[in-house]
C-alpha positions in Angstrom: -4.8 12.9 -6.3 -1.9 12.8 -7.3 0.7 13.8 -4.3 1.6 17.3 -5.3 -2.0 18.4 -5.0 -2.6 16.0 -1.5 0.2 17.2 0.3 1.5 20.4 -1.8 4.5 18.5 -2.7 6.5 18.0 -5.8 8.0 15.0 -6.7 11.2 16.4 -7.3 11.0 17.7 -3.6 8.7 14.5 -2.4 12.0 13.2 -0.2 13.1 16.2 1.8 9.4 17.4 2.3 7.6 14.4 3.4 10.1 13.8 6.8 9.0 17.2 8.4 4.7 15.8 7.3 5.9 12.3 8.9 7.4 12.2 12.1 9.6 8.2 12.1 9.0 8.1 8.2 12.3 6.2 7.4 12.3 3.8 10.5 8.7 3.1 9.6 10.3 2.0 6.1 13.1 -0.3 7.4 10.5 -1.8 9.6 8.2 -2.7 6.2 11.5 -3.9 4.7 12.1 -6.1 7.8 8.8 -7.5 8.1 9.8 -9.4 4.6 11.2 -12.2 6.9 7.6 -13.3 7.8 7.2 -14.8 4.8 7.0 -18.7 4.6 8.5 -19.0 1.5 10.8 -17.5 -0.2 10.0 -14.1 -1.3 10.7 -13.5 -4.9 8.2 -11.3 -6.5 7.1 -8.6 -4.1 3.9 -6.1 -5.5 4.3 -2.5 -3.9 1.7 -0.6 -3.7 1.8 3.5 -4.4 5.8 2.5 -5.0 6.0 6.6 -5.3 9.6 7.8 -4.9 10.9 4.3 -4.2 12.1 4.3 -0.6 10.5 1.5 -0.1 11.4 -0.8 -3.2 15.1 0.1 -2.5 14.8 -1.5 1.4 12.5 -4.5 -0.2 15.0 -5.4 -2.6 17.8 -4.8 -0.3 16.1 -7.1 2.4 15.5 -9.7 -0.3 18.9 -10.3 -2.5 17.2 -12.4 -5.0 13.7 -11.0 -5.5 12.3 -9.2 -8.3 9.8 -5.8 -7.7 6.1 -4.6 -9.5 5.2 -1.5 -8.3 2.4 0.6 -9.0 1.5 4.2 -8.7 -1.2 6.9 -10.4 1.6 9.4 -10.4 4.3 8.6 -13.2 6.0 12.3 -11.8 7.1 10.2 -9.3 8.0 7.2 -10.6 10.4 8.8 -12.7 12.1 10.3 -9.8 12.1 5.9 -8.6 14.0 5.1 -11.5 16.9 7.6 -11.0 16.7 6.4 -7.4 16.8 3.1 -8.0 19.5 3.3 -10.4 20.9 -0.2 -11.3 18.4 -1.7 -9.6 15.8 -0.8 -12.3 16.3 -3.7 -14.0 14.7 -5.8 -11.2 11.6 -3.6 -10.8 8.6 -3.4 -13.3 6.7 -0.1 -12.7 3.0 0.2 -13.9 1.2 3.3 -13.7 -2.8 3.5 -12.1 -4.7 2.7 -9.2 -3.4 -0.4 -7.1 -7.5 -0.5 -6.0 -8.0 -1.2 -9.9 -5.8 -2.9 -11.8 -4.8 -6.7 -11.5 -2.6 -7.9 -9.2 -0.1 -10.3 -10.5 0.9 -13.5 -8.1 3.0 -12.8 -5.6 4.7 -13.9 -2.6 4.6 -10.3 -1.1 2.8 -7.4 -0.7 3.8 -4.4 0.8 2.5 -0.5 1.3 3.6 2.1 3.3 1.6 5.4 3.2 -0.8 4.3 0.9 -3.8 2.2 2.4 -5.3 4.9 3.9 -7.0 6.2 0.8 -9.3 4.0 1.0 -12.4 5.8 2.3 -14.4 2.8 3.3 -14.3 -0.4 5.6 -15.8 -2.7 2.7 -13.9 -1.5 0.4 -10.6 -2.4 2.5 -11.4 -5.5 2.9 -12.6 -6.2 -0.7 -9.2 -4.9 -1.3 -7.3 -7.1 1.5 -9.1 -10.1 -0.2 -7.6 -9.7 -3.8 -4.1 -9.5 -1.8 -4.8 -13.0 -0.5 -6.0 -14.4 -3.9 -3.3 -12.8 -5.0 -0.2 -14.4 -3.0 0.7 -17.5 -2.7 0.6 -19.3 0.0 2.8 -18.7 2.8 3.4 -15.0 1.4 2.7 -12.0 3.0 1.1 -8.7 3.3 3.2 -5.8 4.9 1.5 -3.2 5.9 2.9 0.5 7.1 0.1 3.1 8.1 -1.4 5.6 10.7 -3.5 2.8 12.5 -4.2 4.9 16.0 -6.2 3.2 19.2 -10.0 2.7 18.5 -11.3 4.8 21.9 -11.3 8.0 21.1 -9.2 9.1 23.8 -6.7 7.0 22.9 -6.9 8.1 19.2 -6.3 11.8 20.3 -3.3 10.7 22.8 -1.9 8.0 19.4 -1.8 11.8 16.5 -0.4 14.2 19.7 3.6 12.8 18.6 2.1 13.8 14.9 0.8 16.7 16.1 3.7 18.2 17.7 6.1 16.7 14.8 4.4 19.2 12.2 4.3 21.9 14.7 8.0 22.3 14.4 7.2 22.2 10.2 4.9 24.9 10.4 5.6 27.0 13.8 2.6 26.4 15.8 1.2 22.8 17.5 -2.2 25.0 16.0 -0.9 25.3 12.3 0.1 21.8 12.7 -3.3 20.3 13.2 -5.1 22.6 10.6 -2.5 21.0 8.0 -3.2 17.5 9.0 -7.0 18.0 9.3 -7.1 19.3 5.6 -5.9 15.9 4.1 -9.5 14.5 5.9 -10.9 14.5 2.5 -8.3 11.9 1.4 -7.2 10.2 4.1 -8.8 8.0 6.7 -6.5 6.1 9.2 -8.2 3.1 11.0 -7.5 2.1 13.9 -5.3 -0.8 15.0 -7.5 -3.1 15.9 -9.6 -2.6 13.2 -7.3 -3.2 10.7 -7.2 -6.4 12.4 -10.5 -7.9 12.2 -10.4 -6.1 8.8 -7.4 -8.2 7.6 -8.6 -11.3 9.9 -11.9 -11.3 7.8 -9.8 -11.3 4.7 -8.2 -14.9 5.4 -5.2 -13.4 6.6 -2.8 -14.2 10.3 -2.0 -10.7 11.5 1.1 -10.1 13.8 2.1 -6.3 14.3 6.2 -6.9 14.4 6.3 -2.7 15.1 4.5 0.2 16.7 5.5 3.9 17.6 2.3 5.6 18.1 0.6 6.5 16.1 1.6 3.9 13.3 2.2 0.7 13.0 3.7 -2.3 10.4 0.7 -4.7 10.5 2.2 -8.7 8.6 -1.0 -10.5 7.2 0.1 -13.6 6.3 -1.5 -16.0 3.9 -1.6 -19.8 5.2 1.9 -21.6 3.8 
């Protein structure tokens, strides 16, 4: 599903609108790019899973000045915005239209994602995808995922989402309306608790670190052995 139909946001207004829907958006993007420093090898090729309007790609190119980005997205209209945003940096970016679940992943030093892997619907499918990422990474490479990753217990899960409901309440006029908007995303979005994400990454062969977390969001780093 395109961003426009899922979030009722047009590609042209995405960068403005997304911040009214997701708290800590800019901070998480910056922390995903910063986590490239966890790689145990020079970062020359970065795969961006769901390049969208290019916000994360731009941040990664700033953090790794010698790198190139291979970005994939199912929404060509979003990638058109990314080309404009990246400007001269576009010469260091290759964009592919398609689903990262279906397209072959190129050999790379880092794989990054922000607010995209929650579209994988089941734990089995996510484990299979993490194993694909592990195989695509060169030794010492890293997978960095920035996403919603709440606590495991029902009480902790609810507490962690409180920040998000409050943020949406400010956007939509009341906490109740904000929560209804959040719940309307359930057909597309599956938020896996942080502990389960860690287990899946470890089963795929990664060593796992969490360099940044502000409930309910986290940046998870899976490292392939050097």
